[in-house]
Each structure stands twice: as C-alpha cells, then as structure tokens.
N, C-alpha and C positions, 0 to 999 in steps of 0.2 A: 968400631963396623958390627961388632957381633951387639952392642948395645942398643942402637938405631933399630936393631931388626926387630928387638925387644920391643922397644915402645913403639912401632911400628903395629905390630901383633895387636898389641893390648889397645893401638886406638879403633883399629880394623875392629874388633871384636864390640867394644863398645859401640862404637859407629852402630855395627848388625843390631843389638840388643836395643838400640832409643829406636831403630827402625822399627823393629819388630812391635815393641813397645807402643810405638806412635801411628801403628797400621791397625792395630787392636783396638785401640782408644777408638780411632776414627770409624772404624766398622759399627762398631757398637754405638756410636752419636746416629751416622747415617740410618739405622734400623730403626730405632727410638722416632726419629724424625719421620720417617715413612710410613710408620701406623699410624702416629696422631694425625696427619692430615688423609689418610684415607679414612679414617674415624666419622671427623669433621665434613669431609666432603658430602659423603653417605648420607650422615644428617639433614645439611642441607638441601641437596637432592630429593628426600624426604618431604621434606618440609615444603619445596618448590613446589612439587609434584601434587600434592596433596589441597596445595591454594589453587594452582592452575585447574583442577579437577573441579574444586567447587565452585569456581568463577565461569566454567566451562559448563557447569552445569546451571549456575543461576543464569548465565547468556542466554542459553539454550530454552530453559522454560519461561525466561522474562520473554523470548525473542513470540515463543510460541503462545504464552498468554494475550503478548500485545494483537498477535495474530486474528485470533480468536475471538477475541472483544472487537476487532474490526469485520469480521463479516461477520457478527452478530451483528453490529450496529447497520453495517450494509441491508443485512435482512428486514433487522426493524424499518429504514428509510422503504425499501422495498415494499414495505406491507402499507405503509403511511400513503405510499403512493400510488399503491392498487385501490386504497380505501378511499384514497383521495380520489381518483378515478371514478370509483365504482358512486359516491355520495353527486359528484358533479354531473354523472349521467342520471342517476335519478331527480335530482334538482332541475334539470334541463328535462327529462320525462313528464315532471311534475308540472313544472313551466306548460310546455306542451299541452298538457290537458286542460290547466287551466287558460289556455287561450283558446282551444277548440271547445272549451263550456261557453267562455265569451262571444265567440262565433258563431255556434250553432246554434239554431233556435231550439228554445227549452221542449223539451217533452210536453207532451198531451196531458192533464191531469187524470189518469185514470190507473186502477187497483188491478187490473184485468193482469195476470200473468202473463199473457200472449203480447200485450202491449210491453211490457215489462221488457219481454226477452227482446221482442224486436227494437225499441230502444236501446237497448244496448249493443245489440248487434251496428246497430244502425253509428253509435257513438265510437263503437271500438273498429268500424271500417274508415268512417273518416279520420279516426285518430292516428291510424296508421296509414291512410293515405297522404294527412300533414305532415308525420313523421318523417316519411320518405321523400318529400316536397323539401321539407324543411333540413334534409341531411345534404339533399343534391345541392343545394343551395351553399351550405354550410362548406363542402368541398369546392367547391366553385368557387366562391369565393375566398377561398383559402389559396387555391390554384392561381387564381389573378393575381392573388395579393402578391404569392411570388415571383411568377412571373413582371410582375409591374417592377417589382422590386431589383428582380435579375437586370431588367431594361435599363430600371433609372441607373443603377451599378455601375453597366457595361455603357452609358451614355454619359455617364456624369463622369466615369474616368478617362474617355476619349476625350470629351470636352475639356477638361483638365489637362490634358498633355494638350490640347488643339490650341488651349487659350495660352499655355506658357510657350510652343512653339511660337504662336503669333506675338509673343510680349516680347520674345526674344528677335525675334525680328524688325518690332517697331523701335527697341531699345537703338538699333542698330541703322 
C-alpha cells in the first residue's frame, strides 16, 4: 500500500512538470505567430492604401480633365455657332443690298457732295425699308410654316386613327 502511494505521487509530479512544459511552449509559439501576422497585415494595409490613394487621384484628375475638355469643346462650338450666325446675317444683308441695287434706279452721274449725300440717304432709307419688309415676311413665313406643320400633324394623326377604326369596321 505504501509502494502504491509513492508511485502515484511520482506520476502526478511528472504529469504536472510535463503540463507546465507544454504550457510554456504553447504560450511562446502563440506570441511569435501573433507578431508575424500583425506585421504582414500592416504592410498589406499600407500598400493597399497607397494604391487606392493613387487610383482615386488618377480617377478624379482624369474626370476633371475630361470635364474641362468638354466645357472647352462646348464653348468652341458656341463660338462657331455665333460666328456662323453673324456670317449668315452679314451675307443676308449683303444679298439684300445687292437686291436693292438691282431694284432701285441708278443714281444720276454727279460729283457734287450734296447729290452724293442725298443718294446715300435715299439708298439707306430704302435699304432699311426693304430690310424690315423682308424680315416681316421671313417671320410670317416661318410662323405659317409651323402652323401648317402642326395642322398637318394633327390632321394626319386624327385621320390615321380614323382610318384605322374605319378599316376595323370594314373587316367586321
């Protein structure tokens, strides 16, 4: 009975020592692993942040540049449109002036200043008279054009539907 007790105590002591050794080893290993993981995560995070940072800057700068280019293009087109309108109006005026020169009788062949001034005012007056007359007709024409277009559209639309219904009744 005495021998059995001694054996038990020895076994318990050995088990405790083994357990203590195992615990120490486990703790050490865990600490090392944790440190390594943290370092790797930090490095990856920094790299990702830098890449994203550059990507966002590139994206925003590209977007802003495209926007500016589009605005510039729009301004250029507006300027071209304005230039086109001015040229069109100038050509229109020139054509009117040439038409007036054809319509009006030629001035008398004189060299006196008074006659030239009188002729100038005469042309000027007639030019503006025809100019406004022309514009009145121009707007009148456009107004009529749109009016007839609208009228035709309504008529066609109504007639088309009416024709469709008529055809339907006819088939029945």
